[in-house]
C-alpha positions, 0 to 999 in steps of 0.5 A: 923115337916118338913117344906115344901120346897119353890120353888126357885123364880128364877126357877119359874120366867118366861123366854123368849124363842128365835125364835128357841125355840118359834117354839116348845114351843110358844113365851110367857114367861113361867117358866122353869118348864112349858117350860120343860113340853111343850118340853116333850109334843112336844117330846111325841106328835111327837114320838121323844123319842128314842124307845130303849134308852129312855134317848135319844131324836131324834130331828126333824127340829124344835128341831135341831135348838134348839139343835145346829144342833144335831140330837140326844141328851140325856135328860141331854144335852137337858136342857143345850142346851135349856138354851141357847135359853131363856132370864131371 
């Protein structure tokens, strides 16, 4: 019988968004999984996912601050850039 995979405790531990990221996801500490969900809610709500290149995110002013001034990032780049704005 296969054992159910345990979620990584480190991954589930709440992280504290800095001011720039808090403008997008709120200032309360939250697990990385929730942080990512909130980012996607924000991206979809504001229509920031590129219509042609679905893996591309077109940043608005709030996201530009998080993305180090970049106006376009890939989904994969986004995770790396967001990690710079959280404290474990």
